[in-house]
C-alpha positions as a Markdown table, in Angstrom:
| # | Residue | x | y | z |
|---|---|---|---|---|
| 1 | Met | 0.0 | 0.1 | -0.1 |
| 2 | Ala | 2.9 | 2.3 | 0.8 |
| 3 | Lys | 4.3 | 2.2 | -2.5 |
| 4 | Gln | 1.1 | 2.8 | -4.4 |
| 5 | Leu | 0.6 | 6.1 | -2.2 |
| 6 | Leu | 4.1 | 6.9 | -2.8 |
| 7 | Leu | 3.5 | 7.0 | -6.9 |
| 8 | Arg | 0.2 | 9.0 | -6.4 |
| 9 | Leu | 2.1 | 11.6 | -4.1 |
| 10 | Pro | 3.6 | 14.0 | -7.2 |
| 11 | Gln | 0.3 | 14.1 | -8.7 |
| 12 | Phe | -1.3 | 15.1 | -5.4 |
| 13 | Val | 1.3 | 17.7 | -4.8 |
| 14 | Phe | 2.0 | 19.0 | -7.9 |
| 15 | Gly | -1.2 | 18.2 | -10.0 |
| 16 | Ser | 0.0 | 17.1 | -13.5 |
| 17 | Ser | 2.5 | 19.8 | -13.9 |
| 18 | Asn | 6.5 | 19.1 | -14.2 |
| 19 | His | 6.6 | 21.5 | -11.3 |
| 20 | Phe | 8.2 | 18.6 | -9.3 |
| 21 | Phe | 11.2 | 18.8 | -11.7 |
| 22 | Gln | 11.9 | 22.7 | -10.8 |
| 23 | Arg | 15.0 | 23.2 | -8.4 |
| 24 | Phe | 12.7 | 25.5 | -5.8 |
| 25 | Tyr | 10.8 | 22.4 | -4.6 |
| 26 | Thr | 13.4 | 21.5 | -2.1 |
| 27 | Ala | 13.4 | 18.5 | -0.1 |
| 28 | Phe | 11.9 | 20.2 | 3.0 |
| 29 | Ile | 8.9 | 21.8 | 0.8 |
| 30 | Phe | 8.5 | 18.1 | -0.7 |
| 31 | Leu | 8.9 | 16.2 | 2.9 |
| 32 | Phe | 6.3 | 18.7 | 4.1 |
| 33 | Phe | 3.6 | 17.4 | 1.2 |
| 34 | Phe | 4.8 | 14.1 | 1.8 |
| 35 | Phe | 3.9 | 14.1 | 5.4 |
| 36 | Ala | 0.3 | 15.9 | 4.7 |
| 37 | Phe | -0.3 | 13.6 | 2.1 |
| 38 | Cys | 0.1 | 10.4 | 4.1 |
| 39 | Ile | -1.7 | 12.1 | 6.9 |
| 40 | Ile | -4.7 | 13.0 | 4.5 |
| 41 | Asn | -4.7 | 9.0 | 3.5 |
| 42 | Gly | -4.2 | 7.8 | 6.9 |
| 43 | Ala | -1.2 | 6.0 | 6.0 |
| 44 | Ala | 2.1 | 5.0 | 8.0 |
| 45 | Ile | 4.9 | 5.0 | 5.6 |
| 46 | Ser | 8.2 | 3.1 | 6.4 |
| 47 | Cys | 11.4 | 2.9 | 4.7 |
| 48 | Pro | 13.4 | -0.4 | 4.8 |
| 49 | Gly | 16.7 | 0.3 | 6.3 |
| 50 | Asn | 18.9 | -0.1 | 3.5 |
| 51 | Glu | 17.0 | 2.5 | 1.5 |
| 52 | Asn | 18.6 | 6.0 | 1.1 |
| 53 | Ile | 15.7 | 8.6 | 2.3 |
| 54 | Asp | 17.0 | 10.8 | -0.3 |
| 55 | Gln | 16.6 | 8.8 | -3.3 |
| 56 | Leu | 12.9 | 8.4 | -1.7 |
| 57 | Ile | 12.1 | 11.8 | -1.4 |
| 58 | His | 13.8 | 13.3 | -4.8 |
| 59 | His | 12.2 | 10.2 | -6.8 |
| 60 | Glu | 15.6 | 9.9 | -8.7 |
| 61 | Thr | 14.0 | 7.3 | -10.9 |
| 62 | Ser | 11.4 | 9.8 | -11.9 |
| 63 | Arg | 13.8 | 12.5 | -12.8 |
| 64 | Ile | 15.7 | 10.1 | -14.9 |
| 65 | Asn | 13.0 | 8.7 | -16.7 |
| 66 | Tyr | 11.7 | 12.5 | -17.7 |
| 67 | Ile | 14.8 | 13.2 | -19.5 |
| 68 | Ile | 15.0 | 9.7 | -20.9 |
| 69 | Lys | 11.6 | 10.3 | -22.4 |
| 70 | Lys | 12.4 | 13.8 | -23.5 |
| 71 | Leu | 15.7 | 12.8 | -25.4 |
| 72 | Tyr | 13.6 | 9.7 | -27.0 |
| 73 | Glu | 10.5 | 12.4 | -27.9 |
| 74 | His | 12.4 | 15.4 | -28.9 |
| 75 | Pro | 15.6 | 14.9 | -30.8 |
| 76 | Val | 16.9 | 18.5 | -30.1 |
| 77 | Tyr | 17.4 | 17.5 | -26.6 |
| 78 | Arg | 20.2 | 15.3 | -28.0 |
| 79 | Glu | 22.0 | 18.4 | -28.9 |
| 80 | Tyr | 21.8 | 20.2 | -25.3 |
| 81 | Lys | 24.5 | 19.9 | -22.9 |
| 82 | Ile | 24.5 | 17.8 | -20.0 |
| 83 | Thr | 24.5 | 21.1 | -17.8 |
| 84 | Tyr | 20.8 | 21.8 | -19.6 |
| 85 | Leu | 19.7 | 18.3 | -18.8 |
| 86 | Ala | 20.3 | 18.4 | -15.6 |
| 87 | Glu | 18.6 | 21.7 | -14.7 |
| 88 | Glu | 15.4 | 20.3 | -17.2 |
| 89 | Cys | 15.2 | 17.5 | -14.8 |
| 90 | Gly | 15.7 | 19.5 | -11.5 |
| 91 | Tyr | 19.4 | 18.6 | -10.6 |
| 92 | Val | 21.5 | 21.3 | -8.9 |
| 93 | Thr | 24.6 | 20.3 | -10.4 |
| 94 | Pro | 25.4 | 18.1 | -13.6 |
| 95 | Arg | 27.6 | 15.9 | -11.5 |
| 96 | Val | 24.6 | 14.5 | -9.1 |
| 97 | Phe | 22.8 | 14.2 | -12.3 |
| 98 | Val | 25.4 | 12.1 | -14.1 |
| 99 | Asn | 25.8 | 9.8 | -10.7 |
| 100 | Ala | 22.0 | 9.2 | -10.8 |
| 101 | Phe | 22.0 | 8.8 | -14.4 |
| 102 | Lys | 24.5 | 6.3 | -14.3 |
| 103 | Gln | 23.5 | 4.6 | -11.0 |
| 104 | Gln | 19.9 | 3.7 | -12.6 |
| 105 | Met | 20.9 | 3.0 | -16.1 |
| 106 | Gly | 24.6 | 1.9 | -15.7 |
| 107 | Phe | 26.1 | 4.2 | -18.3 |
| 108 | Thr | 26.3 | 8.2 | -18.5 |
| 109 | Pro | 23.9 | 10.4 | -19.8 |
| 110 | Ser | 26.8 | 11.6 | -22.6 |
| 111 | Tyr | 27.0 | 7.5 | -23.5 |
| 112 | Phe | 23.3 | 7.3 | -23.8 |
| 113 | Val | 23.0 | 10.6 | -26.0 |
| 114 | Glu | 26.2 | 9.2 | -28.3 |
| 115 | Gln | 24.0 | 5.9 | -29.0 |
| 116 | Leu | 20.7 | 7.6 | -29.7 |
| 117 | Lys | 22.7 | 10.0 | -32.0 |
| 118 | Ala | 24.1 | 6.8 | -33.8 |
| 119 | Ser | 21.0 | 5.0 | -34.0 |
| 120 | Ala | 19.0 | 8.1 | -35.5 |
């Protein structure tokens, strides 16, 4: 049940917009809405001991999937620098974006973009 609630959380907080990816939604603001959401839905959410709470709060997977979708659907994104791609999906620094991308996908965003360009 907790995972189902977490999947509905971004829509609860931000509606159908992509405001979630903007920088000014800090971890504190997101955490506030997270607890409000849990209270409203009467849910008790617990994290397994080995899960990083930061990843849970920032939904790293959603951010990376968002930029991958943009890269597939809009070829112009393939010409953008990593700095812009990081900013587009809400990362403060390109380094954090590259690390998150590599952790999820197994390779860097630069390599991914190169492969997309080569297959086009």
